[in-house]
C-alpha positions in Angstrom: 17.2 -31.3 50.3 13.9 -30.1 52.1 10.9 -31.9 50.6 12.7 -34.6 48.9 12.8 -38.3 50.0 16.1 -39.8 49.0 16.0 -43.1 47.7 19.6 -43.3 46.7 22.4 -41.1 45.9 21.7 -40.3 42.3 17.8 -39.6 42.3 15.0 -38.5 44.6 11.2 -38.4 44.5 9.6 -35.1 45.8 7.3 -35.9 48.9 4.8 -33.1 47.8 4.6 -33.7 44.1 5.9 -37.0 43.2 8.3 -35.3 40.9 11.4 -37.6 40.1 14.7 -35.6 40.2 18.0 -37.2 39.2 20.4 -38.3 36.5 18.7 -39.8 33.4 20.0 -43.0 31.6 18.7 -42.6 27.9 16.6 -45.5 26.9 15.3 -44.3 23.4 14.3 -41.0 22.0 11.2 -40.8 24.2 12.2 -42.9 27.2 14.6 -42.4 30.1 15.3 -44.0 33.4 16.1 -42.2 36.7 17.4 -45.1 38.8 14.9 -47.8 38.6 12.2 -45.5 37.5 11.3 -45.6 33.7 9.8 -42.5 32.4 7.9 -42.0 29.1 8.1 -38.5 27.8 4.5 -37.2 27.6 2.9 -36.2 24.5 5.5 -37.3 22.1 6.6 -40.2 20.0 10.1 -40.6 18.8 11.2 -43.2 16.1 11.9 -46.7 17.7 15.7 -47.4 18.2 16.0 -49.8 15.2 13.4 -47.8 13.0 14.6 -46.6 9.6 13.9 -43.3 8.2 14.7 -42.5 4.4 16.9 -39.7 3.1 16.9 -39.4 -0.8 15.8 -43.1 -0.9 18.5 -44.4 1.5 17.6 -45.8 4.7 19.3 -44.6 8.0 18.5 -45.2 11.7 16.8 -42.4 12.8 15.7 -44.0 16.0 19.3 -44.2 16.9 19.7 -40.7 15.9 16.6 -39.6 18.0 18.3 -41.4 21.0 21.6 -39.7 20.6 19.7 -36.3 20.1 17.9 -36.8 23.7 21.3 -37.6 25.2 22.8 -34.4 23.8 19.8 -32.3 25.0 20.2 -33.6 28.5 23.8 -33.4 28.4 24.5 -35.0 31.6 22.6 -32.6 33.5 20.0 -33.6 36.4 16.4 -33.8 35.0 13.3 -33.1 37.0 10.1 -35.0 35.7 6.5 -34.2 36.5 4.5 -37.2 36.1 0.9 -37.2 35.1 0.1 -41.1 35.1 1.4 -44.6 34.6 1.0 -46.5 31.3 0.3 -50.3 31.0 4.0 -51.0 30.8 4.4 -49.5 34.5 6.4 -46.4 33.1 5.5 -42.8 34.5 4.4 -40.6 31.8 5.9 -37.3 32.5 6.9 -33.9 31.2 10.7 -33.7 31.9 13.0 -30.8 32.3 16.7 -29.8 32.7 16.5 -26.5 34.1 13.9 -24.5 32.2 14.3 -26.7 29.0 11.2 -28.9 28.3 12.6 -32.1 27.1 9.5 -33.2 25.4 9.1 -29.8 23.6 12.8 -29.9 22.5 12.6 -33.4 20.9 9.8 -32.3 18.8 10.9 -28.9 17.9 14.3 -30.4 16.9 12.5 -32.9 14.8 13.5 -36.1 16.6 9.9 -36.7 17.9 6.3 -36.2 16.6 3.3 -34.9 18.6 1.7 -37.9 20.0 -1.9 -36.5 19.0 -3.6 -39.8 20.1 -2.8 -38.5 23.9 -2.1 -34.9 23.5 -2.2 -31.9 21.3 0.6 -30.2 23.6 3.3 -30.2 20.8 1.4 -29.9 17.6 3.0 -26.3 16.8 6.5 -27.5 17.6 5.8 -30.3 15.0 4.7 -27.9 12.4 7.6 -26.0 12.9 10.2 -29.0 12.8 8.3 -30.2 9.6 8.4 -26.7 7.8 12.0 -26.6 8.7 12.9 -30.0 7.6 14.6 -30.7 11.1 15.4 -34.2 12.1 13.3 -37.0 10.8 11.5 -34.3 8.7 14.4 -33.9 6.6 13.3 -37.2 4.7 10.5 -39.7 4.9 9.4 -42.0 7.7 6.6 -44.0 8.9 4.9 -42.6 12.1 6.5 -44.5 15.0 3.3 -45.9 16.3 2.4 -47.4 13.0 6.0 -48.9 12.7 5.5 -50.5 16.4 2.1 -52.0 15.2 3.5 -53.6 12.1 
């Protein structure tokens, strides 16, 4: 493909934009890997893999469900990620797409991630919509993922 430098048979990095294109391995609800490249979805924060949420007082592993939701949204399709920076763990911070679907936006709109307003206000409206419709983690109660990680 013109404009791409192939690094392997399953992914590539665009020579002109540093985009990452390929098939994703889902790490959790806001992190994927394309080949050896780990990518954190920009502007969102999903529950950690083992983080519980509560529905009618009963715990459920909403972090696992957020991971499944991201897997379902990607649905085995190739993704394209537009990185903006690298975090302290060496992951690219990026907005990722399958076709025209913004994965970051979809995760917040479906209620499986919150807008990570500490870093971006990009998905605040989508979070409000998910909260009002009681989608995903908003169907019950939960601790903000950032707070849960730091505890």
